[in-house]
Every structure is written in structure tokens, then in C-alpha cells.
Z-matrix of the N, CA and C atoms (Angstrom, degrees):
N
C 1 1.477
C 2 1.498 1 112.42
N 3 1.318 2 118.33 1 -31.64
C 4 1.450 3 121.46 2 177.45
C 5 1.480 4 111.74 3 -61.54
N 6 1.333 5 116.11 4 -40.82
C 7 1.417 6 121.46 5 -178.68
C 8 1.552 7 110.74 6 -67.63
N 9 1.281 8 117.08 7 -42.50
C 10 1.476 9 120.70 8 177.23
C 11 1.540 10 110.93 9 -63.92
N 12 1.294 11 115.61 10 -42.11
C 13 1.454 12 119.51 11 179.20
C 14 1.484 13 111.27 12 -63.49
N 15 1.367 14 116.39 13 -43.22
C 16 1.449 15 120.31 14 -178.24
C 17 1.558 16 110.95 15 -61.68
N 18 1.338 17 115.75 16 -44.88
C 19 1.475 18 120.81 17 179.17
C 20 1.542 19 109.87 18 -65.22
N 21 1.339 20 115.99 19 -40.11
C 22 1.493 21 118.68 20 177.30
C 23 1.502 22 111.79 21 -61.81
N 24 1.333 23 117.46 22 -43.13
C 25 1.472 24 121.26 23 177.39
C 26 1.533 25 110.94 24 -62.91
N 27 1.312 26 116.21 25 -36.50
C 28 1.471 27 120.80 26 -178.34
C 29 1.504 28 108.32 27 -67.09
N 30 1.335 29 118.53 28 -41.88
C 31 1.499 30 121.78 29 -179.26
C 32 1.532 31 107.75 30 -65.43
N 33 1.294 32 119.49 31 -40.03
C 34 1.452 33 120.91 32 179.96
C 35 1.550 34 110.17 33 -63.62
N 36 1.363 35 116.21 34 -41.30
C 37 1.447 36 119.31 35 179.88
C 38 1.530 37 111.81 36 -63.11
N 39 1.391 38 114.16 37 -42.32
C 40 1.434 39 117.76 38 -177.93
C 41 1.499 40 111.76 39 -69.42
N 42 1.308 41 117.25 40 -34.02
C 43 1.491 42 119.43 41 174.68
C 44 1.510 43 110.32 42 -65.42
N 45 1.304 44 119.42 43 -34.54
C 46 1.461 45 120.77 44 177.80
C 47 1.495 46 109.16 45 -67.97
N 48 1.326 47 120.72 46 -40.85
C 49 1.414 48 121.66 47 179.93
C 50 1.568 49 109.39 48 -67.18
N 51 1.292 50 115.90 49 -35.56
C 52 1.466 51 120.14 50 178.51
C 53 1.536 52 110.76 51 -62.80
N 54 1.341 53 117.24 52 -40.34
C 55 1.430 54 121.35 53 178.86
C 56 1.558 55 108.48 54 -64.65
N 57 1.314 56 116.45 55 -45.41
C 58 1.455 57 120.85 56 -179.03
C 59 1.529 58 110.92 57 -59.22
N 60 1.372 59 114.08 58 -45.11
C 61 1.493 60 117.17 59 177.71
C 62 1.514 61 113.42 60 -59.46
N 63 1.339 62 117.66 61 -35.38
C 64 1.445 63 122.71 62 178.68
C 65 1.543 64 109.64 63 -66.98
N 66 1.317 65 116.11 64 -40.95
C 67 1.458 66 120.41 65 179.81
C 68 1.536 67 110.54 66 -66.27
N 69 1.330 68 115.53 67 -40.23
C 70 1.475 69 119.97 68 -179.58
C 71 1.506 70 109.80 69 -64.48
N 72 1.318 71 117.03 70 -42.20
C 73 1.459 72 121.31 71 177.11
C 74 1.532 73 110.76 72 -60.76
N 75 1.319 74 117.63 73 -43.31
C 76 1.459 75 121.07 74 178.21
C 77 1.520 76 113.01 75 -61.90
N 78 1.317 77 116.09 76 -37.97
C 79 1.481 78 121.41 77 178.67
C 80 1.535 79 109.54 78 -65.46
N 81 1.302 80 116.18 79 -42.79
C 82 1.496 81 120.57 80 -179.59
C 83 1.541 82 110.93 81 -66.25
N 84 1.366 83 115.60 82 -40.76
C 85 1.448 84 117.98 83 177.57
C 86 1.492 85 113.35 84 -64.23
N 87 1.363 86 115.51 85 -41.21
C 88 1.486 87 118.18 86 179.41
C 89 1.496 88 109.99 87 -65.59
N 90 1.305 89 119.23 88 -36.61
C 91 1.478 90 122.29 89 179.74
C 92 1.508 91 108.09 90 -66.91
N 93 1.344 92 120.89 91 -43.80
C 94 1.402 93 122.79 92 -179.59
C 95 1.523 94 111.27 93 -62.67
N 96 1.332 95 119.26 94 -43.45
C 97 1.441 96 120.19 95 178.35
C 98 1.524 97 113.07 96 -66.78
N 99 1.329 98 116.88 97 -32.26
C 100 1.476 99 118.52 98 177.36
C 101 1.522 100 110.79 99 -67.20
N 102 1.311 101 117.79 100 -40.50
C 103 1.493 102 120.80 101 179.69
C 104 1.529 103 109.03 102 -69.17
N 105 1.301 104 117.90 103 -38.20
C 106 1.470 105 118.15 104 176.50
C 107 1.522 106 112.91 105 -62.04
N 108 1.311 107 116.48 106 -38.42
C 109 1.471 108 117.64 107 177.12
C 110 1.547 109 112.04 108 -65.57
N 111 1.363 110 115.11 109 -35.22
C 112 1.451 111 119.01 110 179.42
C 113 1.517 112 109.99 111 -68.21
N 114 1.317 113 116.25 112 -36.81
C 115 1.487 114 117.85 113 179.43
C 116 1.504 115 109.14 114 -67.14
N 117 1.363 116 119.57 115 -37.83
C 118 1.443 117 119.72 116 -179.86
C 119 1.561 118 111.10 117 -67.48
N 120 1.327 119 114.19 118 -38.10
C 121 1.446 120 117.49 119 177.91
C 122 1.559 121 113.62 120 -72.05
N 123 1.332 122 114.89 121 -26.57
C 124 1.485 123 117.87 122 -179.02
C 125 1.479 124 112.00 123 70.27
N 126 1.331 125 120.11 124 28.34
C 127 1.440 126 123.89 125 -175.75
C 128 1.510 127 112.49 126 -77.64
N 129 1.333 128 117.86 127 -17.85
C 130 1.446 129 121.13 128 -177.31
C 131 1.541 130 110.67 129 -130.62
N 132 1.316 131 116.39 130 170.87
C 133 1.440 132 120.46 131 -178.76
C 134 1.518 133 110.22 132 -58.58
N 135 1.331 134 119.18 133 129.49
C 136 1.480 135 121.11 134 -176.49
C 137 1.526 136 112.47 135 -60.44
N 138 1.276 137 119.44 136 -41.04
C 139 1.438 138 121.44 137 -176.82
C 140 1.560 139 113.41 138 -61.48
N 141 1.351 140 112.49 139 -48.42
C 142 1.438 141 116.76 140 -179.25
C 143 1.537 142 112.94 141 -66.23
N 144 1.324 143 115.23 142 -40.09
C 145 1.467 144 120.66 143 179.06
C 146 1.534 145 108.86 144 -65.02
N 147 1.315 146 119.81 145 -39.94
C 148 1.413 147 122.28 146 179.66
C 149 1.513 148 113.29 147 -64.18
N 150 1.358 149 114.24 148 -38.41
C 151 1.461 150 116.99 149 176.58
C 152 1.535 151 110.80 150 -67.63
N 153 1.248 152 117.29 151 -42.75
C 154 1.512 153 120.05 152 177.65
C 155 1.537 154 111.22 153 -62.89
N 156 1.321 155 115.27 154 -38.31
C 157 1.452 156 119.26 155 179.34
C 158 1.534 157 111.09 156 -65.53
N 159 1.332 158 116.50 157 -39.00
C 160 1.502 159 120.19 158 178.28
C 161 1.562 160 109.54 159 -65.33
N 162 1.320 161 115.10 160 -40.85
C 163 1.427 162 118.92 161 177.30
C 164 1.543 163 112.55 162 -62.41
N 165 1.320 164 114.77 163 -38.97
C 166 1.457 165 120.47 164 177.86
C 167 1.546 166 111.40 165 -66.24
N 168 1.325 167 116.12 166 -41.13
C 169 1.443 168 121.20 167 177.67
C 170 1.537 169 109.63 168 -62.03
N 171 1.324 170 118.86 169 -45.64
C 172 1.430 171 121.83 170 -179.10
C 173 1.559 172 110.38 171 -65.02
N 174 1.338 173 116.55 172 -40.59
C 175 1.464 174 118.75 173 176.22
C 176 1.520 175 112.29 174 -63.16
N 177 1.373 176 115.54 175 -38.24
C 178 1.452 177 117.91 176 179.02
C 179 1.514 178 111.99 177 -65.53
N 180 1.364 179 115.86 178 -41.86
C 181 1.450 180 118.87 179 179.17
C 182 1.519 181 112.16 180 -63.23
N 183 1.376 182 113.90 181 -39.09
C 184 1.481 183 117.85 182 177.95
C 185 1.537 184 109.50 183 -64.34
N 186 1.326 185 118.01 184 -42.91
C 187 1.442 186 120.43 185 -177.23
C 188 1.542 187 109.92 186 -65.32
N 189 1.343 188 114.98 187 -37.61
C 190 1.481 189 118.79 188 -177.96
C 191 1.562 190 110.25 189 -68.97
N 192 1.327 191 115.46 190 -36.83
C 193 1.472 192 118.73 191 176.27
C 194 1.467 193 112.58 192 -65.28
N 195 1.368 194 117.28 193 -43.40
C 196 1.446 195 123.33 194 179.74
C 197 1.561 196 111.03 195 -64.83
N 198 1.321 197 115.39 196 -37.03
C 199 1.473 198 119.05 197 -179.98
C 200 1.543 199 109.09 198 -69.17
N 201 1.274 200 118.04 199 -41.65
C 202 1.476 201 121.62 200 178.40
C 203 1.509 202 110.58 201 -61.90
N 204 1.363 203 116.46 202 -45.95
C 205 1.443 204 120.92 203 179.25
C 206 1.545 205 112.29 204 -64.12
N 207 1.307 206 115.83 205 -42.14
C 208 1.438 207 118.99 206 -179.05
C 209 1.547 208 111.51 207 -66.76
N 210 1.315 209 115.83 208 -41.15
C 211 1.466 210 121.63 209 177.94
C 212 1.520 211 110.69 210 -61.78
N 213 1.342 212 117.29 211 -43.26
C 214 1.449 213 120.75 212 -178.76
C 215 1.592 214 108.77 213 -64.10
N 216 1.291 215 116.54 214 -42.50
C 217 1.469 216 118.90 215 -179.63
C 218 1.522 217 112.58 216 -64.81
N 219 1.389 218 112.69 217 -43.11
C 220 1.468 219 116.63 218 178.93
C 221 1.525 220 113.68 219 -63.26
N 222 1.328 221 115.33 220 -42.52
C 223 1.505 222 120.21 221 179.41
C 224 1.540 223 109.46 222 -65.22
N 225 1.332 224 118.28 223 -36.20
C 226 1.445 225 121.86 224 179.03
C 227 1.511 226 111.53 225 -64.37
N 228 1.333 227 115.78 226 -43.50
C 229 1.475 228 119.94 227 -178.83
C 230 1.539 229 109.30 228 -67.65
N 231 1.323 230 118.15 229 -40.89
C 232 1.484 231 119.65 230 178.33
C 233 1.522 232 110.16 231 -65.19
N 234 1.295 233 118.11 232 -43.64
C 235 1.441 234 120.96 233 -178.02
C 236 1.529 235 110.25 234 -64.95
N 237 1.336 236 119.10 235 -40.81
C 238 1.428 237 122.40 236 177.26
C 239 1.518 238 112.39 237 -66.19
N 240 1.316 239 117.05 238 -37.51
C 241 1.483 240 121.10 239 175.96
C 242 1.496 241 113.48 240 -64.56
N 243 1.357 242 116.26 241 -42.64
C 244 1.481 243 119.31 242 178.21
C 245 1.468 244 110.07 243 -66.34
N 246 1.343 245 118.81 244 -43.81
C 247 1.478 246 122.26 245 -178.98
C 248 1.526 247 108.05 246 -61.59
N 249 1.310 248 119.26 247 -46.99
C 250 1.484 249 122.67 248 -177.49
C 251 1.530 250 108.26 249 -61.78
N 252 1.323 251 118.84 250 -42.99
C 253 1.447 252 120.81 251 -177.49
C 254 1.524 253 111.39 252 -65.67
N 255 1.348 254 118.00 253 -44.87
C 256 1.434 255 120.20 254 175.51
C 257 1.519 256 116.16 255 -60.80
N 258 1.345 257 113.17 256 -38.35
C 259 1.513 258 119.13 257 176.72
C 260 1.487 259 110.15 258 -64.65
N 261 1.299 260 117.54 259 -45.83
C 262 1.487 261 119.03 260 -176.63
C 263 1.554 262 110.16 261 -66.20
N 264 1.336 263 113.78 262 -39.73
C 265 1.497 264 117.12 263 -179.93
C 266 1.525 265 109.62 264 -63.87
N 267 1.342 266 115.43 265 -44.28
C 268 1.482 267 119.14 266 179.91
C 269 1.506 268 111.64 267 -63.73
N 270 1.380 269 115.41 268 -39.84
C 271 1.466 270 116.47 269 -180.00
C 272 1.544 271 111.64 270 -69.86
N 273 1.304 272 117.03 271 -29.96
C 274 1.485 273 118.83 272 178.54
C 275 1.558 274 109.79 273 -67.52
N 276 1.379 275 114.23 274 -41.91
C 277 1.452 276 116.84 275 179.01
C 278 1.536 277 109.91 276 -68.16
N 279 1.319 278 117.80 277 -41.06
C 280 1.477 279 118.95 278 179.02
C 281 1.503 280 113.18 279 -63.77
N 282 1.378 281 116.54 280 -38.77
C 283 1.416 282 121.27 281 177.72
C 284 1.536 283 110.46 282 -63.57
N 285 1.353 284 115.04 283 -44.03
C 286 1.497 285 118.11 284 177.94
C 287 1.515 286 110.62 285 -64.22
N 288 1.266 287 118.74 286 -36.29
C 289 1.478 288 121.71 287 178.83
C 290 1.515 289 110.17 288 -63.98
N 291 1.306 290 117.50 289 -43.71
C 292 1.521 291 121.80 290 179.10
C 293 1.517 292 109.97 291 -62.59
N 294 1.320 293 115.05 292 -43.56
C 295 1.500 294 118.43 293 178.38
C 296 1.502 295 111.87 294 -64.94
N 297 1.305 296 117.10 295 -40.76
C 298 1.495 297 117.95 296 177.91
C 299 1.465 298 111.17 297 -65.27
N 300 1.373 299 118.58 298 -35.68
C 301 1.439 300 119.91 299 178.02
C 302 1.522 301 112.09 300 -64.83
N 303 1.328 302 115.98 301 -42.32
C 304 1.489 303 120.24 302 176.99
C 305 1.503 304 109.93 303 -61.44
N 306 1.329 305 118.22 304 -45.81
C 307 1.449 306 120.00 305 179.85
C 308 1.547 307 113.25 306 -64.41
N 309 1.299 308 115.59 307 -36.76
C 310 1.487 309 120.31 308 -179.75
C 311 1.494 310 108.99 309 -66.75
N 312 1.310 311 118.64 310 -43.34
C 313 1.493 312 123.58 311 178.58
C 314 1.530 313 109.76 312 -60.02
N 315 1.362 314 115.90 313 -46.37
C 316 1.465 315 119.24 314 178.99
C 317 1.469 316 114.33 315 -63.95
N 318 1.337 317 115.44 316 -38.97
C 319 1.450 318 121.01 317 176.89
C 320 1.509 319 109.43 318 -63.57
N 321 1.282 320 120.34 319 -38.26
C 322 1.479 321 123.30 320 179.19
C 323 1.561 322 108.10 321 -65.32
N 324 1.326 323 116.93 322 -42.98
C 325 1.448 324 117.69 323 -179.85
C 326 1.530 325 113.15 324 -66.54
N 327 1.324 326 113.80 325 -37.83
C 328 1.454 327 117.40 326 176.54
C 329 1.509 328 113.07 327 -65.65
N 330 1.329 329 114.25 328 -38.13
C 331 1.483 330 118.87 329 179.21
C 332 1.525 331 111.66 330 -64.13
N 333 1.322 332 115.90 331 -35.40
C 334 1.488 333 118.85 332 -178.14
C 335 1.505 334 111.30 333 -71.80
N 336 1.328 335 117.68 334 -16.41
C 337 1.484 336 118.07 335 176.58
C 338 1.533 337 113.11 336 -81.67
N 339 1.335 338 115.95 337 -15.45
C 340 1.455 339 118.53 338 179.03
C 341 1.554 340 109.25 339 -71.02
N 342 1.316 341 121.00 340 131.32
C 343 1.442 342 122.87 341 -177.99
C 344 1.502 343 111.52 342 -57.06
N 345 1.330 344 117.77 343 139.31
C 346 1.439 345 125.73 344 179.04
C 347 1.499 346 106.74 345 -85.30
N 348 1.312 347 116.77 346 115.05
C 349 1.465 348 121.05 347 -177.30
C 350 1.531 349 110.73 348 -118.69
N 351 1.293 350 116.22 349 165.29
C 352 1.468 351 122.36 350 174.32
C 353 1.533 352 107.15 351 -147.38
N 354 1.347 353 114.53 352 176.27
C 355 1.431 354 118.95 353 -174.74
C 356 1.506 355 114.70 354 -74.65
N 357 1.342 356 116.25 355 -13.89
C 358 1.434 357 121.21 356 -178.67
C 359 1.538 358 114.17 357 -77.43
N 360 1.336 359 114.66 358 -22.72
C 361 1.458 360 118.83 359 -178.56
C 362 1.527 361 108.94 360 -71.05
N 363 1.294 362 117.23 361 137.96
C 364 1.440 363 121.86 362 176.62
C 365 1.496 364 111.54 363 -76.99
N 366 1.295 365 116.88 364 -36.52
C 367 1.480 366 120.32 365 179.18
C 368 1.534 367 110.57 366 -129.34
N 369 1.329 368 114.37 367 143.99
C 370 1.507 369 120.18 368 177.40
C 371 1.499 370 107.44 369 -77.38
N 372 1.379 371 116.25 370 125.56
C 373 1.458 372 117.67 371 179.85
C 374 1.483 373 111.92 372 -64.44
N 375 1.313 374 119.55 373 147.73
C 376 1.484 375 124.63 374 -179.29
C 377 1.542 376 108.89 375 -68.06
N 378 1.357 377 112.17 376 155.25
C 379 1.462 378 119.16 377 178.13
C 380 1.539 379 106.72 378 -91.90
N 381 1.329 380 113.91 379 117.81
C 382 1.478 381 120.14 380 -171.65
C 383 1.542 382 110.23 381 -118.34
N 384 1.286 383 120.07 382 12.50
C 385 1.471 384 120.52 383 -176.48
C 386 1.566 385 112.32 384 -113.00
N 387 1.359 386 114.71 385 34.34
C 388 1.501 387 115.00 386 -179.43
C 389 1.518 388 111.18 387 -66.75
N 390 1.325 389 117.65 388 -34.98
C 391 1.434 390 118.11 389 178.85
C 392 1.505 391 112.29 390 -66.89
N 393 1.342 392 115.25 391 -41.58
C 394 1.492 393 118.58 392 177.89
C 395 1.538 394 109.99 393 -65.55
N 396 1.275 395 118.26 394 -35.81
C 397 1.491 396 121.59 395 179.37
C 398 1.548 397 108.83 396 -64.29
N 399 1.308 398 115.61 397 -41.66
C 400 1.494 399 119.28 398 179.02
C 401 1.531 400 109.04 399 -64.42
N 402 1.289 401 118.83 400 -39.49
C 403 1.472 402 120.85 401 177.72
C 404 1.553 403 111.22 402 -62.65
N 405 1.290 404 115.91 403 -42.18
C 406 1.485 405 119.06 404 177.12
C 407 1.534 406 110.85 405 -62.63
N 408 1.336 407 118.03 406 -42.04
C 409 1.458 408 119.59 407 179.02
C 410 1.504 409 111.29 408 -63.81
N 411 1.332 410 117.74 409 -43.69
C 412 1.432 411 120.20 410 177.97
C 413 1.578 412 112.09 411 -61.48
N 414 1.320 413 111.42 412 -41.65
C 415 1.491 414 116.30 413 179.44
C 416 1.536 415 111.13 414 -63.74
N 417 1.338 416 114.69 415 -38.05
C 418 1.503 417 119.16 416 -178.92
C 419 1.551 418 107.66 417 -66.58
N 420 1.296 419 116.59 418 -42.26
C 421 1.479 420 119.62 419 178.97
C 422 1.499 421 110.52 420 -60.96
N 423 1.333 422 120.29 421 -42.89
C 424 1.442 423 123.33 422 176.57
C 425 1.484 424 112.81 423 -60.21
N 426 1.357 425 116.92 424 -44.43
C 427 1.453 426 120.54 425 179.56
C 428 1.533 427 111.19 426 -60.42
N 429 1.358 428 116.38 427 -42.39
C 430 1.424 429 118.45 428 -177.71
C 431 1.561 430 112.29 429 -67.83
N 432 1.323 431 113.38 430 -33.06
C 433 1.478 432 117.73 431 -178.05
C 434 1.533 433 110.34 432 -75.54
N 435 1.297 434 118.70 433 -23.50
C 436 1.427 435 122.42 434 -174.80
C 437 1.539 436 111.97 435 -110.42
N 438 1.307 437 116.06 436 24.33
C 439 1.443 438 119.32 437 175.49
C 440 1.520 439 110.20 438 -65.82
N 441 1.307 440 115.79 439 147.04
C 442 1.519 441 118.72 440 -178.77
C 443 1.501 442 111.58 441 -61.48
N 444 1.324 443 120.99 442 128.73
C 445 1.462 444 123.43 443 -179.13
C 446 1.532 445 109.53 444 -68.38
N 447 1.324 446 117.05 445 164.19
C 448 1.485 447 121.56 446 -179.85
C 449 1.562 448 108.84 447 -56.49
N 450 1.304 449 112.92 448 143.56
C 451 1.501 450 118.41 449 -179.45
C 452 1.481 451 114.65 450 -76.27
N 453 1.351 452 115.73 451 -33.18
C 454 1.461 453 120.62 452 -177.84
C 455 1.495 454 109.74 453 -114.88
N 456 1.357 455 114.12 454 151.89
C 457 1.458 456 121.26 455 179.76
C 458 1.529 457 108.01 456 -109.56
N 459 1.322 458 117.07 457 108.75
C 460 1.440 459 118.56 458 -179.59
C 461 1.520 460 113.60 459 -68.60
N 462 1.360 461 114.79 460 -31.58
C 463 1.439 462 118.04 461 177.95
C 464 1.497 463 114.40 462 -63.90
N 465 1.341 464 114.63 463 -37.93
C 466 1.467 465 118.50 464 177.15
C 467 1.544 466 109.99 465 -68.17
N 468 1.273 467 118.59 466 -36.94
C 469 1.463 468 122.76 467 178.08
C 470 1.536 469 109.02 468 -63.38
N 471 1.281 470 118.95 469 -46.83
C 472 1.476 471 122.93 470 -177.06
C 473 1.491 472 110.40 471 -67.12
N 474 1.327 473 118.71 472 -45.07
C 475 1.503 474 120.22 473 -175.81
C 476 1.502 475 111.08 474 -73.66
N 477 1.368 476 117.94 475 -17.20
C 478 1.468 477 116.52 476 179.22
C 479 1.508 478 114.34 477 -67.66
N 480 1.354 479 114.04 478 -19.31
C 481 1.489 480 119.67 479 175.20
C 482 1.471 481 113.89 480 -107.67
N 483 1.340 482 118.18 481 12.45
C 484 1.452 483 120.10 482 -173.62
C 485 1.509 484 112.27 483 -80.03
N 486 1.324 485 119.51 484 -19.42
C 487 1.448 486 123.07 485 -178.98
C 488 1.539 487 109.46 486 -104.97
N 489 1.366 488 116.55 487 146.70
C 490 1.482 489 118.55 488 -178.25
C 491 1.500 490 111.47 489 -59.99
N 492 1.332 491 115.32 490 147.23
C 493 1.445 492 122.12 491 178.44
C 494 1.501 493 111.50 492 -77.12
N 495 1.342 494 118.63 493 171.61
C 496 1.433 495 122.42 494 -176.63
C 497 1.565 496 111.31 495 -64.20
N 498 1.324 497 116.02 496 -27.53
C 499 1.504 498 118.43 497 -179.60
C 500 1.474 499 111.13 498 -70.30
N 501 1.349 500 119.49 499 -21.91
C 502 1.436 501 121.43 500 178.90
C 503 1.545 502 109.54 501 -122.71
N 504 1.311 503 117.25 502 36.80
C 505 1.441 504 121.22 503 -178.35
C 506 1.541 505 112.66 504 -66.88
N 507 1.316 506 119.27 505 -12.04
C 508 1.431 507 120.45 506 179.23
C 509 1.545 508 110.56 507 -77.02
N 510 1.328 509 116.84 508 -16.08
C 511 1.465 510 120.18 509 -179.34
C 512 1.515 511 108.42 510 -86.95
N 513 1.306 512 117.57 511 132.32
C 514 1.497 513 118.86 512 -179.69
C 515 1.506 514 109.87 513 -75.82
N 516 1.338 515 117.13 514 144.21
C 517 1.438 516 120.04 515 178.62
C 518 1.525 517 112.83 516 -62.86
N 519 1.266 518 116.30 517 143.03
C 520 1.482 519 121.75 518 -178.40
C 521 1.509 520 111.65 519 -106.64
N 522 1.295 521 117.66 520 120.05
C 523 1.442 522 124.53 521 -178.61
C 524 1.571 523 109.21 522 -118.47
N 525 1.319 524 118.05 523 89.68
C 526 1.460 525 119.12 524 -175.21
C 527 1.550 526 110.60 525 -70.94
N 528 1.336 527 117.58 526 145.02
C 529 1.448 528 119.84 527 177.06
C 530 1.509 529 111.53 528 -69.54
N 531 1.308 530 116.63 529 146.18
C 532 1.466 531 121.20 530 179.95
C 533 1.544 532 109.85 531 -82.30
N 534 1.317 533 117.04 532 122.13
C 535 1.459 534 122.36 533 173.18
C 536 1.515 535 108.81 534 -125.22
N 537 1.320 536 118.17 535 127.21
C 538 1.455 537 118.96 536 179.98
C 539 1.537 538 111.45 537 -61.40
N 540 1.327 539 115.84 538 152.66
C 541 1.456 540 120.96 539 -178.89
C 542 1.523 541 111.39 540 -63.05
N 543 1.365 542 116.47 541 -28.13
C 544 1.481 543 118.27 542 -179.92
C 545 1.522 544 111.09 543 -71.34
N 546 1.293 545 119.15 544 -15.05
C 547 1.439 546 120.37 545 -179.52
C 548 1.563 547 113.05 546 -76.42
N 549 1.321 548 116.95 547 -6.63
C 550 1.439 549 121.41 548 178.57
C 551 1.505 550 113.13 549 97.60
N 552 1.282 551 117.79 550 69.38
C 553 1.457 552 123.35 551 -179.75
C 554 1.507 553 110.79 552 -79.88
N 555 1.327 554 118.38 553 128.42
C 556 1.458 555 123.64 554 177.83
C 557 1.524 556 108.21 555 -128.31
N 558 1.335 557 112.94 556 120.41
C 559 1.455 558 119.13 557 -177.66
C 560 1.470 559 116.44 558 -57.09
N 561 1.366 560 119.19 559 -60.13
C 562 1.442 561 121.85 560 -175.56
C 563 1.553 562 112.22 561 -60.58
N 564 1.338 563 116.73 562 -41.84
C 565 1.454 564 118.25 563 -179.47
C 566 1.510 565 110.83 564 -68.39
N 567 1.322 566 115.31 565 -38.17
C 568 1.456 567 118.17 566 176.82
C 569 1.520 568 111.32 567 -61.53
N 570 1.317 569 118.87 568 -40.34
C 571 1.450 570 122.03 569 177.65
C 572 1.482 571 110.57 570 -64.65
N 573 1.322 572 118.39 571 -37.26
C 574 1.515 573 121.58 572 -179.18
C 575 1.445 574 110.65 573 -65.54
N 576 1.322 575 121.38 574 -23.29
C 577 1.454 576 121.90 575 -177.69
C 578 1.519 577 113.16 576 -97.63
N 579 1.270 578 116.54 577 15.00
C 580 1.482 579 119.53 578 176.63
C 581 1.509 580 111.16 579 -61.54
N 582 1.304 581 116.26 580 158.00
C 583 1.442 582 120.20 581 179.58
C 584 1.500 583 113.55 582 -62.61
N 585 1.372 584 117.54 583 142.08
C 586 1.478 585 120.73 584 178.18
C 587 1.465 586 110.05 585 -62.14
N 588 1.291 587 120.46 586 -21.16
C 589 1.497 588 120.67 587 -179.15
C 590 1.489 589 111.02 588 -65.21
N 591 1.336 590 118.30 589 -28.97
C 592 1.455 591 121.20 590 -178.99
C 593 1.536 592 111.23 591 -68.97
N 594 1.327 593 117.83 592 -22.87
C 595 1.432 594 121.19 593 178.29
C 596 1.476 595 114.93 594 -73.93
N 597 1.332 596 115.70 595 -24.38
C 598 1.474 597 120.34 596 -177.87
C 599 1.551 598 111.98 597 -82.34
N 600 1.298 599 115.64 598 64.20
C 601 1.460 600 120.05 599 -178.45
C 602 1.522 601 110.92 600 -73.86
N 603 1.334 602 117.53 601 -44.91
C 604 1.447 603 122.82 602 176.88
C 605 1.529 604 107.58 603 -126.80
N 606 1.299 605 118.87 604 90.81
C 607 1.464 606 121.64 605 -172.26
C 608 1.481 607 111.96 606 -60.98
N 609 1.359 608 120.61 607 -35.99
C 610 1.422 609 123.56 608 -170.62
C 611 1.507 610 114.21 609 -86.20
N 612 1.341 611 116.71 610 -3.05
C 613 1.443 612 120.53 611 -178.65
C 614 1.501 613 109.47 612 -84.54
N 615 1.409 614 119.71 613 146.11
C 616 1.403 615 122.06 614 178.05
C 617 1.486 616 111.19 615 -81.25
N 618 1.306 617 115.43 616 146.48
C 619 1.473 618 120.16 617 172.79
C 620 1.515 619 110.25 618 -86.97
N 621 1.337 620 116.03 619 177.27
C 622 1.443 621 119.26 620 -178.37
C 623 1.489 622 111.64 621 -62.70
N 624 1.373 623 115.07 622 -43.27
C 625 1.498 624 117.79 623 -179.76
C 626 1.479 625 111.61 624 -63.17
N 627 1.366 626 116.86 625 -43.15
C 628 1.456 627 118.13 626 179.28
C 629 1.485 628 113.46 627 -64.15
N 630 1.353 629 115.05 628 -29.93
C 631 1.481 630 118.57 629 -179.07
C 632 1.532 631 108.36 630 -69.64
N 633 1.345 632 117.91 631 -43.97
C 634 1.451 633 119.01 632 179.19
C 635 1.467 634 113.88 633 -65.55
N 636 1.344 635 117.66 634 -39.30
C 637 1.474 636 122.86 635 176.53
C 638 1.492 637 110.57 636 -59.64
N 639 1.376 638 117.50 637 -41.42
C 640 1.476 639 119.90 638 -175.64
C 641 1.490 640 110.23 639 -70.22
N 642 1.325 641 120.15 640 -35.42
C 643 1.440 642 122.02 641 175.79
C 644 1.536 643 113.97 642 -71.30
N 645 1.351 644 114.29 643 -37.67
C 646 1.470 645 118.34 644 176.77
C 647 1.485 646 111.98 645 -64.10
N 648 1.334 647 116.54 646 -43.12
C 649 1.452 648 119.45 647 179.86
C 650 1.538 649 109.74 648 -67.23
N 651 1.279 650 121.04 649 -35.62
C 652 1.392 651 123.22 650 -179.82
C 653 1.560 652 112.57 651 -71.93
N 654 1.335 653 114.84 652 -35.87
C 655 1.454 654 118.86 653 174.86
C 656 1.523 655 113.03 654 -65.88
N 657 1.308 656 114.14 655 -33.30
C 658 1.475 657 118.64 656 -178.98
C 659 1.519 658 111.68 657 -68.69
N 660 1.400 659 114.31 658 -29.19
C 661 1.436 660 120.26 659 177.70
C 662 1.570 661 110.06 660 -68.93
């Protein structure tokens, strides 16, 4: 359960980063459109507006690249988690089927040791195969203990995507603390307490407040 909870927390964190990257891209696109309208109107010095427009274009390209990279990493983690879960579920059913087959065969062998009687017999013959029955039971136990282990390891598949890829190496790895479900887990509040480092998806991009301040200061000039 700890492994499932850790992967689930990781997916939530990556979805949060993906939403932040989308918002950053939207801010950059709005800034670029605003500067383009100012250039068309010619309300400001062309040189200064052109420089700011180029900076906005660069910021928008950076945000778009970061969004694409973050989306690819998030989709990869989700796909690996689904694949690992289906593999583990299939392996559990397959293992249960093999165990049931072994038990059914042993039950058949034990049933054959019971004397075959009918209503014409005056006396029921005694059961004389106790030793053979014990051997069958021991053999069955050995078969169950030596069943072939699962071929795939779902934990290895899930943890292979648990760390950030090289394309997003600037983002610190997130290791959420484990809290049992009985302690009162709340999704939205848990997301609100994520590390501030996860918010810094595109450090060089301006926020909405910074954008308004920059335009206000330029208008005052």
C-alpha cells in the first residue's frame, strides 16, 4: 500500500505542475498579444516595445517547451502505473489459477483413495491409504511453495518513473510523507501543502502581477 500511495502522490504532484505550466504559458501568450497590440497602435517607442515583444516571445517558447516536457513525463508515469497495475492484477489471477489447479488435482488423487462402495456390500471396507494420503498432502504443499514467481515486477515499473527525467532535472524530486488513510486524508488540502519548489516550473517567466507592474512602470515613463 505504501508503494501505491507514493505513486499516487507523485501523479498528483505532476498534475499540479502540469496545471502551473499551462497557466504560465497562458500568461506569456497574453503578454505577447498585449505587446503586439501596442506595436500596432504605436503608442510607445518602437524600439522598447520591440525588445519587450522579443522577450515575451522567448518566454512563451520556453513555457511551451516546459509544458510539452511536463506533459510527456506525466503521461509516461500514468501509462507505466496503469501497465504495472494490470500486470500485477493479471499475475495475481494467474497465480490463483495455478494454485487452484494444484489443489484440484490433489483433491482428485485423495478422492480416488477412498474405497468405492455400493449398497450391495454388507460391510464398508476400511480405509487403508492414510499413508498415501499424507504423501499427497506433502507433495501438494511442496508444489504450492515452489510455484513459479511472477515474471514481471510492477514495483520496479512504477518506481522507474518516480524520479524526474533529464528534461525536467531542474525540478527537485518530491517525496511526500506517508500518512495512513485512517488519519484523515484530504486531497485538496494535501495538494495545498505541496512544497513551494513544485510551483517554480518556469522560474524565468513573469507572473500576472509582475506583468501588470512592468506595464504600469513603463506607462509612467
